[in-house]
N, C-alpha and C positions, 0 to 999 in steps of 0.2 A: 663803123657799125659794131655794136657789141654782140658777142655771142652769148647765148643763154647758158645758165648753169648746167642744164641738161646736156647741151652739146659739148661743153667742157668735160663733163664726166665721161661721156662716150669717147671723147678723144683720148683721155687718160687711160681708159680701159683698153683701147686699141693699142696704145703705145706699150702698155704692160704686156698685152698678149704677144706682141711682136718680140719684146725682150725675152719673154719666157721661151718662145720658140727658138730664139737665137742662142740661148744659153748652151754652150757646148757641154755635152755629157761629161767630158773629161774634167771640166771645171768642178762639177759636183763630185766626181769620182774620188778626188783627193781630199774632200772635206768631210767632216771637220777634224781637227787634231785635238785629242783629249788627253789630259794628264791622269792616267790611271793604269793599273796593271793589266786590265783587260776590259773590253766593252763589246756590246753587240746591240744591234737594232733590227727588229723583225716586224713584218706586217702580220698583224694578228689574224687576219682573214685567211691569208694564203700560207703563212709560215715562212715566206721568203726572207732570207737574210739580206737586209738593205745595206748594212755596213757592219764591219767588225774589225777589231784590233786584238790580236792574241785571243780570239774567240774560242779556241780549242785548248787553251792553257788551263789546267786544273789548279784551282785556288781554294783557300779556306771557304767552307760552305755554310757558315753560321746562319746567314739569312735564308738561304735555300732550304736548310733543314727546318727552319721555322715555318716557311711556306708549305713544306711537305707535311709538317705536323698539323697545320691548319687544315690542309686538304683531307688528311685521314680522319680528323675529328669531324669535319663536315660530312664525310662519307658515313661515319658511325651514327651521327644524328639523323641523317636522311634515311638510313637503314633501320632506324628504330632501336639501335643498341644503346644509345645515350639519349638523354633529354636535356635541354638547355638549363632547366632549373635544378637538375640533380646536383648533389654536392660531391666534391672531389676531395678525398683525403690526401693531403700534400705528400706525406711520406712518413716512414717509421723513424723513431728516435726523437731525442729531445729537440734537436734543431735540424731543419731540413739540410741535406747535403748541398742544396742549391746555394745557400748563402756562403758556405765555406769554399765552394769551388770557384766563384766568380769575381771576388774583389780585385784580383790582379788583371782581369781581362779588360778593364776600362769601360765596361758596360753597366756596372752596378751604379746605383744612385737614383737618377730621375725615374727609372722604370722599376725601382725596387718595390715589391709588395710586402717585404719584411715577413715572409712566411716561416712558420714553425712547423716541425714535422707532424705535430698533432692537429694542425689546423684543417678545417673543412671549409672549402670555398666553392660557391656555385660555379658550375662548368662554364656558364655564359660569361661570368666575370673573368675567369682565367683566359678564356678564348679572346675576349676583347683586349685584355692586357697584353696578349701576345700579338694580336693583329694590329693594334693601334700603336703600342710603344715598344714592341719587340722584347717584352719581358722574358728573360731567360728562366726566371723562377717559374713563370706560368708555363713555359715550354716544357720544362722537365716534369712538372706536376702532371701535365696533360699526357706526356709520353708514358709515364708510369701508369696512369689511369687507363689509357687506351691499349697499351701493349702488355700490361702486367709487370713489365720491367723495361728499363731503358734499352737493354740489349735486344729484347724481343721486338720492341718498337723500331729500333734501327733496322732490323730485318724486314719489317713491314715497309719501311721507307724505301729500302733498296729494291724490294719486289715491285713497288709502285713505279720506281724510276725505270726499271727494265720494261715494265708493261707499257709505259708511255713513250718508250723509244729513246731514252737518254743514253748517252754514250758510256762505254766502259770506263772512261776517265772519272765518271761521277760515282761516288760512294758515300754512304752515310754510316757513321759510327755512333755508338751510344754517347749521349751528351756528357756522361761522366768521363769518358775517354777524350772528349773534345774540349774540356774546360780550360786546359792550360794555354798560355799565349804561344803562338807559333814562333818559329825561329826565322830570322831573316827579315828584311824590309818588306812590310805589307804581306808577310806570310809567304814570300816568294820561294824561300828555301825550305819551308816546312815539309817534312817527309811523311808525317803522320797526321791523323785527324780527318774529319769529313772533308771531301773535296768535290768541287763541281766546276764546270767551265761556264763562261759567260753565255755561250750559245745554249747550253743545256738549261741554264737558269731562265733564259728567255722562253725556251720551249716549255719548261715547267709552268711558267706563268701563263702562257697561252692555253695550255691544257686545263689548268686550274680554273681560269676564267670561263672557259667553255663549259666545264662540268659543273662549276659552282659560281655562277655570275654574281651571287649575293656577296661574294668576297670583296667586290668593289665597294659596295655600300658599307660593309663592315670596316674595311681597311682605310676608308677615306673619312671616317669620323675624326674630327679634330681633337676631341677630348671625350674620355669615357670615365664614368664613375665606378669605382670598385667599392660598392656599399659595404661589403663585409669587412673591409679594411679602413673605411672612412677616409678614402683618398680619391683624388682625380689623377688620371694619367693623360698627358698631352701627346698627340701624334708627333713622331720624330721626323715625319716627311714634310719638310718646309716647302715642297713644290706644290702642295695642295692649294688651289686658287683661294680657298676660304681663308687662308692665312694672310693673303694680300701683302706678302713680304717681298723682298728683292728676288727670291728664287721661285715665287709662285708662277705656275705655268698653266695657261688657259687650256682647259680640257683634261688635265691630269686628274684621275679619279681612283688611284690606288697605286701600288700595293704595299711597299715596305722600304724604309731607309734603315740601314743597320751598319754594324762594324765597330771598330775600336782603333785606338792608336797603334796597337800591335799588328793587327791584320789589315789595317787600312779601312777606309770608309766606302760604303757601297750603297747602291740603290737599284731596286728592281721596280720599275714604274711602268704605268701605261696611261696613254692619253687618247681621247677620242674627239675628233673634230669633223663635223659634217658627215658623221656616220663612219668615218675612217679611223680605225684603231691601230695604234702602233704600240709596241712593247720595247722598252729600253732597259738595258742592264749595264751598270758601271760597277766595276769591282776594283778594290784596292787603291782608291784615291788617297791623296795625302791628307785631306781634311774633308769634313762633311760638306763644306761649302764647295769644294772642288768637285765632289761627286754630283752635287746639284747642277753646277755650271756645265759639267760635261754632259749630263743627261739632257739639259735644255738645248745644248748645241746639236746633239744627235737627233732629238725630236724635230728641231727646226730643219735639219738636213732631210729627215724623212718626209716631212710635209712639203718641202721645196721640191722633192723628187716626184712624189706620188700623191699629193693631196689634191683637193679641188683647186680650181683656178685661183680663187681668192686666197686659199691657204698657201698655194705655191708662191704666189706673188709676195704675200706678207712674210713668209718664212725665208724666201730667197733674199729679200731686202735686208733681213737681219743677219744673213750670212756674209754678204758682200761688204 
């Protein structure tokens, strides 16, 4: 006698349910292993740290500084200080200090806006250049516009960091003091420059999303046009599902991929499945691909631990 398809499906679901109930917690407790200087995974709703490795280790904070820059600009726009269409004067002098500072950092090139000191660029274009492709030129122009100087803006970032409860290990310095490549592998031995921990980066992302949920829409755009420069910038976060590439992760909808050969490659990302949002941070991986792979493993681990039944089953099967 043949069993109907419906009965088979129910039988499979029962087997999966039993398997999930029988998974020993210690099996998941040791997973996964990632190749990076530090990493953290948190639940966006509760703030619970689900997994970490060297989560309290202070590392170069280039990406976190950019996220904090985005946050302070969003604050200013919401408060009426700035308008999206207003123009931003890049900086004084014949050539912006931005271009001179960054060629050795490994980040110049695809994200370059080729800004000159006398240029005036719409604020919304600079913001999208920062949010989508992590343009350092846009970051510094926005810092000077919002803070009056990069030094004043660094003070604003540190004040915000303390206000949202980031640890004393986290500090932001003016971008001009942060431009040089760090010493040591993946910045591990660098004694100066902006610093942040993986856990603090995850908490920063959580607070930013809660206060400005529009950052997810902005940072998940796959390509943005910088009309004033006549160029398009492509998102550096290959985990966005819209790219449909080998690193695409279902449900991932922001925030930022960043880094360089000198400081290591990092990702601060977030995914939502069945209404359950996780935030993952990977810092100092040996390559951009390794940062994406590590983030995918951590998200699978998180959903295997605490997602819906379907997500736990699918994620657990990817881990074993």
